[in-house]
N, C-alpha and C positions, 0 to 999 in steps of 0.2 A: 794607824801610824803610817808615816811615809816609808817607802821602801829604801833600799840602800842607795838607789840612784836619786833620791830626793823627790820622787814623784808620789802623788797622793793615792791612798786606797780609797778615800771617801771625798766626795765633792759636793758642795752646796752652791748652786747657781741662783743668784738673785737677778731675776730677769730670765725666767726659764725658757722664753721663746727667742732670745737673742741669737742671731746667726753666728756670731763670733763665739758665744758661749757654747752652742751646740757643736760647733766645729772643734772647739777645745775639749768638750766632753768625749766626742768620738775619739779624738786622738789619745786622750788619756785612758779611755776604756780599752783601746788597743794595747796599751802598755800594762798598767797595773790597777787602775781604778775599778772597783767593783760595786760600790754603793754611790748613787747619785741622787741628790735632792734637787728638784726643779721647783723654784719658789716664784710664783707670779699670780696674776689674777687668774681665776679659774675660767678656762675657756677651752673650746675644741682645739685650738692651736696648742695649748699647753699639754693636752692629753696626746695629741699627735706627736709632739716633741718627745714625750716620755716613752710612747710606744716605739718610736724609731730607735731610741737608745736601748730599750729592753731587747730589741731584736739583735743587738750586738752582744748580749749576754750579761748586762749589768742589772743590778737590783735598783730599779729606778722608782722613786716615790715623788709625789707632787704635794705642794703645800701652798696655802693661800698667802699671798703677800702683795701689798699695795704700797708702792713708793710714795703715793700722795697722802697716805695716812700714817704719819710717824708715830702717833699715839698707839697704834696696834703693833709696831715693830718688835717691841720687847716680848710681848706674849707670843707672837707668831714664831719668832726666831728661837726663843728659849725652848719652845716645844720640840723643835727640830734637834737642838743640841742635847736635849733630854734623852733622845733616842740612841745617842752614842757619839763618840768623838768625830769631829769633822776635821780632816787634814787640810782641806783647801776651800776657801770661800772665794767665789768669783763674782764680783760686783759688776754686773753687765747690763743693768737697765739704764735707759735714757731715751730721750726723744730729740730728734733733730730740729723739729719745728719748721716753720716757713718764714724766712726773714722778713720778706715784704709784708706778708699778712700779719705777722706778730708785731711789726712796727705800728701797723694801723689799729691793732686791737691789743692794747696793753695786758689784758687779762690772759691772752694767749702767751705772751712773753713771760708773765709771771708763772704760768704752768710749766713752761720749759725750765725756768729757774728752779722751781720747787721740786720738779722731778730729778733734774740732773744734779742739783746741788743739795738742797735741804733734805730731800728724801735719802740721798746717798750718804750724807753726813750721819744721819740718824741710824741707817742700816749698818754703816761701817762701824760706828761706835758700839752698837749692840753686839755685833759679831766679834769685834776685836776683844771686847770684854769676855766673851764666851771662850774664845781661842786662848786668851791669857789664863782663864780659870782652869782649862784642861792642860796648859803648859806647853802646848806646841801648836803648829799650824801656820798656814800662809793665807794672807788676804791679798788678792789680786784685784786691782781697781782699774777698770777700763776708762782711761781719760781719753784725750784726743790731741793730735797736733794742732787743731783749731784753738786750743787753750793756750798756746805758747805766746801768740801775738794777736791782739784784736785786729779783724779785717772787716771792711765794709760789708763784704758779701754775707758774713754770718756772725756778726759780733754778739748777738743775743745768745746763740748756742755756744760760741767760743768763750764768752765770758762766764757761763755756767760751768764749762769744763775747766776753765782757768782756776775758779774757786775750788772745784773738786780736786784738781791736781795739787794745788798748794796745801789743801787739807790733808790729802793723803800722804804727802811728803812729811808733814808735821806729825801725822799719826805714826808713821814709820819710825821717826825719831823718838816719839814717846814710848814706843814698844821695844826699842833696841834693848837687847839684853834679857828680854823676858821669855824668849823661845818662840815669839811670834814674828813672822817675816811679812813685811808689806812690800808689795811690788806694784809700781805704777806703769801702765802700758799706754803708750802714746802712738796709736795707729794713724796712718793717713785715712782718707775716706774709703769706706767699703760700699757706700750707696751711690757714689757719684764717680764712676770709673773714668769719666772724662777729665777729672781734676788731676792736677799734677801730683805725682807720688801717691796715687791711689793704691789700695791694697785689696786683699781678699780675706774672708773669714779663715780660710785654711792657712794662709800665710801668718795671720795673727796667732792662730792656734799653735803653729810650729814655733813661733817666737816665745809664746808663753811657756811652752814645754822647756825650751832651752833656758829660759830665764829662771824657771823653777830649779832646774838642775844646777845652775850657777849661783842660785840665790841672789840674783840681780835685784837691784832696787828700782831701776828704770829700764824700760825696754822700748825702743823705737821700731816701728814697722811701716816701711822698710828702714834699715838701718841708716841709710843716707840722709834721712830726715834730721838726724842729730846735727849733721853739718849745715844742712839748709836752714834749720831754725836758728842755729847760732848766728848765721848771717842776717836772718830777718830781724832778730832782736836788736840789731845794731843799724838797721836800715832807717834812715830819716822818714818820718811820717809822710812828708810831701812826696817822696819817691815811692814809698809803699802804695800810696793811693793809686799810682799809675801802673803797678805791676799786676799781671794776670794771676794772682795767688789768692 
């Protein structure tokens, strides 16, 4: 169960090698979290991530999970929930892709969409059902500011995140009143520090913790993006094409 400050004692990360997810796990372990599941494709990187969190004093377990294999999600995730209640599910997997190459090779673009949207929809529905069955918990979905308005520079990635963002908002509405809290996180880029309003995994982790305490439904990182994206939504397309965003 969550503590009196609304922070989780148990955490399930979908996308166990995500930099944002690991920064969030470290921050939560420093507070109250004691049990952490890292779910992802079995790899040396997943094991290294688990060992780094064990060194902080947490009981860390790994589990196989493949975003591109939705048919396996129910079995894989139900096994985790069978081991005990999960206070927080952090849906953190996704791929950025390469816009230029993905445009030339549609199969690559489809893989981005299947990972970021189709796989996420499946995993979110399975975990939401499990959280609802236990009667409590939070689902934090890592979206992106790129999903707010399609841009020439990354519209394949951005469109996949736009779909995920809309889905997560609807899921939050569907679960309202059930004891399950859904929070959508929209960070700026953490992989392209040269882009406007870029952020860091640590900054996103801090914002996630604060959002959990406040039971926020939407979190922007940095916060100024809320204002910037509001302006972008109303910017004429002809002008948006000329802007360095």
